N, C-alpha and C positions, 0 to 999 in steps of 0.2 A: 504493500500500500504506500510505499515511499513516493512522495511527489504528488499524491492525489489530494484533491480537495476533500473537505469534511463530507460533502454530499456524495462524492464518489466512493469514499470509504464506507458510507452507509449503504449504497447500492451493493458494494462488494460483500458487506457483512450479511445483508439479506440473502444474496445469491449463495454465499457459502453455507449459511444455515439451511437454506432449502436443499442444497446439494447433499449436505450431511444427513438431514432427517428424512427427506422424501425420495432421494435418488440412490445414494450409496448403499443403503440396506437392500435394495432390490436389483442392483446393477447385474449381479451374477445370474439371477433368475431371469431377468429380461433377456440376457444374452443366451442362456441355455435353452429357454423355451421360445425364443424369438418373439417376445411380446412387444407390441407397439404400445407404449404406456400413455394412452390418450388421456386418462383422467389425471395423471400426474402432470402432464403438460398443461392441461387446463388449469390446474392449481397454480402452475408457474405463470400462466397468462393473467391470473387474478393479481399477481404482483407486478404486472406490466411487462412481462417478458414475451408476449405474443407479437408485439409490434414495437420493439424498443426504439427504433429510429424512424418511426412513422409519426406523422403529425397528429396532435391530440384531438383535432376536430372530428376525426373518424375513428377514435378509440386508441390511438397510439400513445406511446409514452413521451415522444418528442425529445429523446435524449441524443447525445452526440455519438460519433463513431468511437471515441475513446471510452465513453461510458459503456457502450455496447461491448467493446473488447473486454473490459473489466468484468462485466456480467458473464459473458460466455466463458471466460477463463475460470471464473469461480464455479459456475454450474458444471463445467467439464470435470472438476475434481470428483463429482458425484457419479456421473455417467457420461463419458465422452460421446458415445454413440447417439444417445438421446439428445444431448446438447447440439451435436453437429446437425441433426435433423432440424432442430429448432432454429439453427442459424440459417438454414436453407429456406425454411418457412418465412423467417423474418425478411430475407432478401426478396422473396416473391411479393410480400405485402408492400415492401418499400417500392418495388417497381410499379405496382398498381397505384400507390399513393403519389409517386413522383411523376409518372408519365401518363397516368389516366386522367380523364376529364372528371368534372365534379360528380356526374351521374355514376361513373364507374367507381370512383373512390367511395361513394356512399353506398353503392350496391355491395361491393366486395369487402372493403377494409374492416368495418366493425366486427363482422362475424369471424374474420381471420385474426384480428387482434385479440379477440376473446378466446381464440382457438376452439370456438364452437365448430368452426370448419378449419380444415388444414389444406396447405398448398404444396404443390410440387413444381419444380423448375425443369422444363423440358428443352434442352439444347442438344445434348450428345445423341448421336445416331450410331447404328451399327457400323457405318462406313465413314463417319466423321466425328472424331474425338477432338484432338488438338487442332485439327483443321476445320474449325467450326464454320468458316465462311463457305465451305463446300457442301453444307447440308442440303438434303434433297426433299425433305418433307414439304409438300406443296399446298398452297391455298389458292384456288381459282375463284376469282370474283364472279358471282352471279347475282346481279341485282343488288339487294341489300344484305347479302350473305356471302360467306366464303365456303367453298367445299374443300375440306381438309383431308389430305391423304398422305400416308407415310408412317414412319415408326421412329420411336425414340428408345434409347438403350440406357441401362443403369440409372433409372429414375427413382430417386429416394422418395419413399412414401407411395410410389406408384400402385394404384389399385385400392389403397386404403384412404387416400386423400380426396378432397372434394373439388379443388380448383387446380387447373393445370395452366401454367404460364408457358406458352408454346412458341418457340422460334420456328418460323416456316418461310418458304420461298413464295413470294407473291409477284416477283419480277424476274429479271435476268440473272445470270450467274454472278457469283461474287457477293461481297458483303452488302452492296447497295440494293440487292434484290430481296433482302430478308425483312420480314415484318413480325410483329409480336401480337399473338391472339391469346385471349383468356377463355379457356374451355372449361365447362362445368361437368362434373361427374353425372352420368345418366344421359348424356348426349348420345343419340343413336349413332352407331358406328364406332364408338369409343370402346376399346377392349384392352386387355392386359395380358402379358406373357406370364410364364410361371414365376413363382417367387424364387429369386436367386439364392443359392446357398453360398454364403460368404465367409471369409476368414474372420472378419470382425464386423462391426456396425450391425449387429444382429437384432438390436432393439428397434430397428427401422426396416420395413420391407423394401426391397428393391426389385422392380419389375420392368420389363419393356412396356411401353405405352404405344398402342397401335390405333391409327386413325383410318377408317374406311368410309369415305364419303360423309364425314361429319359436317353437319351444317352449323356454321358459327356466324352469328349476326355480325355485320360490320361494326355495330355498336360495341362489340367486345374486343376491338383492336385497340391496343395501347399506342398512342402517338400516331404519326402519319405512316403511310406505306413506305417501306424502305428504311424505316428508323429502327427496325428490330435489332440489327447487329450492334448498333450504338447503345441501345438499351441493355442488351446482353453484356457487353463489355463493361459498361458502367456498373451494372449489378455485380459482375465478377470482381471488380476492384474491392468492393465491400465484402464480397464472399471470401476473398483471399485473406482479408484481415480477420474475418469471423473464424475461418477454419484454422488459421494460425493461432488464434486465441484459444480454440478448443485444444490444440496441441500443447499450449502452455499449461492449461489446467491438468492435462494428463501427466505432463512432466513434473509439475509441482507435486501432485499426489504421489508419483513414483519416487521422487526424492524423499518424501516423508516416510514412505513404506520402507525404502532402503535404509534410511536413518534408524528406524525402529528395529529392523531386522539385525542390523550390525550391532546394535546395543544388546539385544536379547540373545542372539545365537552365539554359542561358544564353540571354539575349535582349539585344539592343543592347549586346553586348560584355561583359556581366557577369551573374553568377548572379541568378536571380529572387529569391533570398533577400535581395539588397541593396535590393529594391524595398520602400519603407516601407509602401505600401498593402497589399502581400501580407503583410508582417510583422504589420501590425495585424490582418488577417483571421485569420492563424494564431493570434495571441494570443487573439482572440475565440473561436475554435474550442476552444482548450484550456480557456479559462475556462468556457465553456458546458458542456463535457464534465465538468469537475470539479463544477460546480453540479448537473448532472443526477445524477452519481454519488452525491453527498452526499444528494440527495433520495431516491434509490432505497434507499440503505443505511439512512436514517432510517425509511423505511416498512417495510423488512425487520425492523428491530428492533421496531417497533410491533406488527407481525403476530406476531412470535415471543413477545412479551410479552402478547399477547391484549388490547391496549389498546382502549378504546372507539372511538378515532379511527383505528384501523388501516385500516378499509375505505376511508375517504375519503383517507387518506394514500397508500394503494396506488393509488387512482384518480389522485390528483395526480401521483404519481411516474411512473405509466405515461403519462399525458398529456404531462407535461413532457419526460421522457427520450426518448420515441419521436419527438416533434416536433423537439426540439433535436438529437438524434443524426442524424436524417435530414438536417436542414439542414447539419450538420457534414460528413457524408459527401458530400452534394451539392456543398458548397463545395470539398471536397478534389478532387472530380472536376473542377470548374471550374478549379482551380489547375493541373491537369494539361493544360489546353487540349485540343486535338484528341486527344492521347494518352489522355486520360481516358475517351474514348468507344470506345476499342478494347478488345476482350475479352482482349488480351494483358496488360492492366493490371488489377490486382485491384480497384482503387477502384470501377469500374463495378459489379462484382458486389456489393460491400457496399451500394451505393445500391439496387440491385434487390432484394437480400435483405431489407433492413430497411424498405422502403416499406410492406409489408403489416403491420408492427408497429403502425402507426397505425390499423389496421382491426380486427385480431383481438383476442381476449380482452376484447371490449367496444371499440367504436369510440371514437376520441378525442372525438367529439361526445357520446357517452353518458358518458364520463368527466367532461365539463363539466357534464352534467346531474346526476350524482351529487354532485359538489362543490357546485354551486349549491343543490341541494335540502338538503344538509347545512347550508349557511350560513343559508339562509332559514328552516329549521325550528329551527335552534339558537337 
């Protein structure tokens, strides 16, 4: 909490308490039984966590990107997988709030902010992951509606959620031909693939989302035709901060678990905490965690202020924090020895849950490309 205002410390405390009481005790069960904890998330929404950086007039909390990062880091100490889904949901509501007209904002945002309804973000396709501008899902204009055809892959919440923010092609090839439509569950022609079996992130379902002649009113388009790619990229800048913040929470929790284990576990007649090698590794873990946290919070401030370097700082923060935090969690598991590999011990779940953070919201290889391009063009 160093450097935070009193108000931010209060947000952090509320989120940490919620994580400890409402999430951590159920984290293993949600993972093992693949439970999507809808009621717990609705409790979180009562604290204002369903639309953290959404404007208050439609039910949002109206907080800053830094406030949001602090909250997601704190919640992630209780269950990283569930918090990561909540971060995606928040990103979807923000897109509707920011790029939607008044009618769209008032139709969708209140029920999403309260988490009466849940949202999914549909960008990735079976043939276009990192190369998002090549997406093929098409929306053909017919009068006052679009006819939507195609499919999306790896969609968090897919099948269990109510609102789908879909990037689709309404024009020619490339980014300028992409628009953004909001599709509601129950639309004829909307279907879902099988529930994917994943290494981690098991408290949120992941499915393919399939569109077969789905009729979507023109009134459900966010922004103008051709603005979709810009909306997607602006959403992802915040998404990268959010997912990096979830990694920070997992790493923070793992450092505490390692600290406790080193104190309790004895080998060769004394606690592991007396071993200087392990002391040094623990010190390195804590140092890397603080460095990653500072980077994420710096990027969050830049994004909030609308600075020119915000996008590249978000990419740097996502790259650095997700790589470093995975290494921290993995080292914490190593410190647990054989116990770390047992599902009775939470550290293995943090390792499994944050591994995917190096892949989604833009792979870390793509983050390197963005940073390099910025440097070489600058």
